[in-house]
N, C-alpha and C positions, 0 to 999 in steps of 0.2 A: 838628675835623670833628664833625659832628652824629652823635652815638650812631646815631639812628634813620636816618639815611642809610647808616651803614656796614653794619648788621642788614640793611636793605632789598638793599644791593648783595649781601651774602654770599647771601642767601637768593634772589634772582634769580639768581646763578650756579650754585647747586646745581641748581635747578628746570631751567636751561639743558643743565647737565651730565647731569642725568637723562634729559632727553628725546633728547640727543644719543645716549646709552648705548642707551636703547630702541629708538631708530631702526637703530644699528647693530646691535643684536641680531634685529629684525625682518628687516633686509636681508639677514643673515647666513643665517637659517634660509630665508627666501625662496629665496636663492641656493642653498643646500645642497639644497633641493627640486627647484630648476631644474636643477641639472647632476648630478641623481642620488644624491648623497651620502647623503640622507635617503630612506628608502624609502617606497613607496605602501601604506598599509593593506590587509591582506588577510584573506580568509575561512580562519579555522584550521578549524573543523569546525562542521556542522549537525546538530542533533538535534531530532528531529519526534516528537510524540505526538498520537494522537487526542483530542480534547476532548469537549466536549457534543455530542449528537446529537440532532438534532429530525426532524420528517418531512421537512423540507425542505433542510437542510444540516448538514453535519459540520465542527466545528471542528478545525483543524490547529494545535496549539501548537507553535511554534519557539523554540528557543534557537540563535541564530547567533551564533558566537564569531569576533570580528574581532580580529585582531592588529595592533598598531601597533608597527613594529619601530623605532621613533625613540625618542631620550630624552626626549622633550618631547609632551606631549597634543596631540590634534589637534581642534579645535573648529570646523571649516570648512562653511559653508553649502555648498560644493560636493561635499562628501563624501557619497555616497549607497550604499545596498545595495538590490540587487534579487535576488530568488530566485522560483523557478518549481518545483512539484512535479509529475511528469507518471507515466504509468503506461502502458508501451508506446506511448509518444511521443506519447499523448494527454495535454495540458495539464488539469490538475485543479485547480490553484490557483496563485494567483500574489501575492506580496506584496513589501514593501520600506519602506525610510524613507528620507528626504533629511534633511539638515543634521545628520548624525550626530556627537555628541561622544564622541571616543574619549580615555582616559588612555594612558599609556603601558602596553605590554604588550598582553594580553588584555582585550576588554571583550565582554560577553555582552547581546545585544539580544535582548529577549523580544517576539515577534511573534504575533498571531493571525490566521489567514485561514480564510474560509469556503469549504469545498467544497460543490458543489451536488448532492444526492443524485441528481438527474434525470441526471447524467452517468454514474452507477453503470452502466446497461444498456450503454452504449457500450463502456466499459472490460470488461466481463464478456465481450462478443462478442469483443472483441481477445484476451482472455484464453484462451477456448475454442479460437479459430482458431489460436493460437498453441501449441497442445498444453498447455493449462494453464500456461503459464507467462507471469509479468509481469515486466517489467524497471520497477521503480521508480527513477526518475531525480529527482535534487535538482541545479539549476543556480543558482549564486549567482555575483554580480559585485559587488566593490568598486571606484567609480569616482571619482577626483578630477577634479573640472572645471578646478581651478586649473592641474593637471599635464597636463591632458588624457590621461591614461592610466587604466587599470584593469586588475584582476587576477581571473580568472576561477576557479571551483572547481566540479567536477562529481563528483558521487557517484552510483553505480547499485548496486541491490541486487536480485538475483534471487529471484523467489519463486515456487515450484511446487507444484501441488497434483496429486492423483491421484482425482478422485471416482469414475471408473467401474472403476478396476482391479479392484476386488475383486469386480464384478459377474461377471466372467468365472469361471466355475467348471464343474468336472466331476462336482460332488457330486451325487448322485442324491437327491430330495425327493420324498416321498409328495404326492399331491394327494386329501384325504379330504374326502367331501361331507357326512359325518355325517346322513344321511338314510336313512330305512326303505325307501327306494325300490331301494337299490343297497348292494352289499357295498364296504368300503373296503379299500385305496385305490382309488380309481376310476382314477387315472392316475399315472405317475411322471414327473417331470421329471428326464433325466438329464446335462443341459448346458445353461448360459445363457452368452449371449454379448452384448456390449453395447460401443458406441462411438458417439461425437460424431457426428452426421451433418451435413449443410450448414447450418451457423448463418447467420441473417439478423438483421436489426435487430429482427424482430419477435419471434422465437420461437428457442429452442435447442433441436434436436429430439435424442433419443437413440435410435438403431437398437438393436433389441433381438431376438435370437432365443432360442426354446426348443426343445429337443429332448426331444419328449414321446413316452412308451412307454405303450402300452396292455396291460395285464397280464390282459385278460379274455377269455374265450371268443368275445364279440360285439362288434361295432365299435361305437364311440363317436364323437359329432360335436361338436367345439367349435365353438360358433355366434358365440362372442363373447369375447375376453379384453379386460379393462379395467383401468385404472390411475388412480392417483392421486398427485402428487408434492408434497411439502411440503418446505420448507426453515425450521428453526426454528419449525414449526407455521404458516407463512405457505403458503398455498395456491398453488402455482406452475403447476399445469396438471393436466388429466385428460382422459381420453378412453377410446376402445375400437377394436378391430379392425373392420374392414367385410366381412370374409370368413371363410367356414366352412371349417373342417379336417375331413375324415373319418380316422379312426384306426383301420385294421384291427387286427384280432385279434393279440395278441403283434408287433405291429409298431411302429415309430417315425415321427415326423411332425415336421419342423422348421416352427414357427409362428414368422412375423414380426410385431413389433410396433413401432411409431414413438412414443415418448412425449415430448412437446414440452413445454418449459419457457416460459410467458409472460414475455417480457423486460420489458414494462411492469410488472411486479410486482418486477422486483429491486431497485428503491429502497426498496420496503417491507421486503423481506428484509435490506437492507443496514443498517437501523436496528437490526436484531435482531442481525445478526453483529456489532455493536460492544458491545451491550448486556452487560456484565458480569453481569447478573442473569437473562439466558436461558439462556445456555450457556457464560458466561465471553467476555472480551474478543477478538474475531475469531475466534469459534469458532462453526461452523454444523452441524446435523445434517441431512443430505438423508435422506429416507425415500420410499421408493416401495412401495405397496401395490397388489397384483393381484387380480383376481376373474376367473372363468371361467364363462361360461353353457356348460352340457354338455347335450346332446340323449342321453338314454339308448335303450338298444334299445326300451323299452316306448313310444318316443315322448315320454315326458315330459322337461320342462326343469327342471335344477336350477341355481341360482347358487351357486357354490362360492367362498369366500374361498380363496385360494392363500396361507395364513397363511406357509407353509414358505418360500415366495419372496420375501417382503418383504425389500426391500434398504434396508439402513441403512449410511450412510458419514458419517465426520466430517470436515469440513472445516476446515483452520486455516490462519490467515494471520497474518504478522507483518510488516507492510509496512515499519516504521520501527525494527525490531529495538527494540522496546520491552520485550523480554526476559520476565523473571520477572513484570514488571509487566501482561504481556499474558495469558500463559496458562503453566500448569505443563506443560510438555511438552518434549521434545528437539527441538533447533534442526532436525533433519532434517524433521521434518514439515513446515516452512513452506519448505524448500529454499533458505534464504537464504544470498547469496553477494555480498559487496560488493567494491567496487572504486571507487578516487578517482582522479581526473586534474587535474591542474593545468594553467595557461596554456600552461606550457613542455612540455608533453606526458609530464612523470613522472606514473606511477600507482604507485598502493599497492593490491594485490590481497590481502588477508591469507588469504583463503580460509576465514575463520570467518564466522559470521552477526552481523555488525555492524551499524551504523547505516546506512540507505540513505534513501531518500527515495523496499501495495494499495493519463471516462472522456472522454465528449467534452465538452469545456469549452473556451470561448475565454477570453482574459483578463480579461473581466468577470465571469467565474463565481465568483471569489473577491473578497473585502473584506479589508483588513487594518487591524487597529488596534494603536497603539503600547502596549507596557506599561511597560517599563524597561529601563535600561543598568547594568550591572553592571562594575565595573573589578577587575582582580586587580593583587595587587602581587608584587613578588620573590618573596616567601615562598609566594605560591600559584601554583597550576599548573591548567591545564585539560586533562582527561584524556578520550580517546576510546578504549576499550580499553585497548591496549597502549601508545598513543602519546600522549605528554606533552609540552607545550609550555610554555616558560617566556617571562619577558619580554624576553628577548634575540632572540626569533625563532627559537629552535633548536628542532628536532624530530628524532627519531628516523628517520621515514620521510618527511618533508616535508609533513607536514599543513599546516603554516603557509606560505604561499606569496607571498613578498615579490617585487617586480619586482627 
């Protein structure tokens, strides 16, 4: 027999055997998926941070950890990941990726999504109407077209602020004119009260009351009280009363004032709120300054800065639980409280300030770009707080959500 023929026959036989073996493996894997022996990849956790901010958009940088519970990698065109970030039910950003390539265990997908700053006013309106509380929601889904199945992952984080609480005060403060026309103090303010008014899409009113006492022998008339409101130095509103108040000798009068924040300026404020160099990341200083126009018994009018009544309050948020990278403060300042819910209804509510997911925007308000995918090995773990997930898709609290 020709030696060449023998070699050719043996080679052909090995190729046929290899092809048959490969087909058997492919069929076995496909069959295992079909009958549910192998699981559908799922979302283990999501970490978001705010990235670069411009006057028009705010970048949301997302690390989305996908868990593949199977002993083999998955690189199917039919595997896709979608996620949405919302605030008080208002969709703020949307992103995803198709044709996901997954190794075994956990793989981290890095995604960038743009939040439109002109959506901030609508979120602010919802935040104030909801008692200064925001529910930040992150919803993610991993879907396999081949299997016709998907796994959902939901995380919610509560963010609470108290901007006006400290305005309510019974501290007595003097009103000094620093004028040769009268002695100081001209008046005293014995009490201040404030609360949010009826918020509209155009403005956010603050209804205020001042209990004013006249310590003089003669009556005084306050013909005007004016105000200026800033947040991180951004002018948010200004105005004055249009009613006169006559305060008799040794008596008190309650003066009402409504200060309005112009919501159209909130997107400009938002840029400063995230700017580390202004006050720190996600930190804002609210400042309200007052003045009074007082008619003296002589008939003269003087404008008096009410410096003792200047109201300052710091507003801190931690929308995505960025922790010490956001600001150096107690977690109670942001009122953070997280919960996670899987497709099967299981939930994890740690009660701690953990990652969540700080208005009106539809699905085209955000654009997504892909960065990279990082696989972990058996020796590596992905951690979220106290929750650790390994390659076998095991989790202390069910963060990894296989079918």
